[in-house]
Steps between C-alpha positions, in 0.01 A plus 500: 500500500706241311641584165295224340170618649587857420574406144168326465309798642680739271429274199134477590479878512691556173291267286167687528680830466657387178164379365335836598776689318443288193128562510547873542734517202258304281226742596722791407518358143125529469388845623147484644508128414454580134719378214429807282788702654788260480657706219540791739689364795789669678858371486476414871210263433695329218811463722278266709661573839217323676484199271869428461677665794254501781322201358707215348834581664342531841277194448814292440648641821180418701497141375868457574454642852212261572706213378798610707285478810432128430722196541848534360615333176682239705228464762632596839839351438820642348405845384149503644321798356804706413491429123147632466573793728800596277284479193235712669771772552564517126129505429438765764759726338332446166162575663634816663619615152149424369333692781736796439414494125128491585552793744682716246268433205190563719640824644586621154153404371341699789730801436434517128128427507299319237502542121151630419296696257464853644228757458657618170472141373883436488659193647772612737631493858322805649652459848864442409619840621253561777403344830157351452480241777380742772262696275225282362336792318784476247396149419212627284765598245493135386186427299579152365520234623252605767637502853845393375675725754330330796566159339870574466539666841338207681677217314841668491462577875425133566801382311715772659399394847535130427836551333630683809374224731644229267836677499506509881384137546745369241778686686391336825490161327857552363627563851290217641622257236861601555457432873339166423781404266776593743338399832255235392138461601426513872206263476527151647492206253156398638360841407621462139341164436200497265595826332520360149544826317 
């Protein structure tokens, strides 16, 4: 596969992943889709790994990768597509950093568990020192918000998985963009016509 086509495919994959990360992070801000609990959010939710790292930073990378797969800034002449490919390398490195940030914040959020009101009616992190992920009977320790443990586990797992995929795809795009910058695009000029992105 050509570096231009590969760049386009990677960009088309990264854009919905970034949007899904952003959506998952927004849902984490509103446990059980209620606004009543926004005063009792974990630090990991406020760090917004899915919104900033896995979301905006990767979204910019995806858009840059799609654009790098189009016609070059000088058409098919002097530098062809090399300028956009070089820019996509810088964006891919930024996106990889965002994916890594999302991965770390999500893993920490999963490890610490949610901030919730326990059976003794105190707001605390009841799972900070214990492993709760494999034992769902412990989840009943959290009384309010209702089902907050399941909410956090599902959404932090989504952002964790997407962050890992984004990190890998941004790494592939960085290598692909570097190859495209150094070696050029293998497509023939007739294949590039009409790609106005």
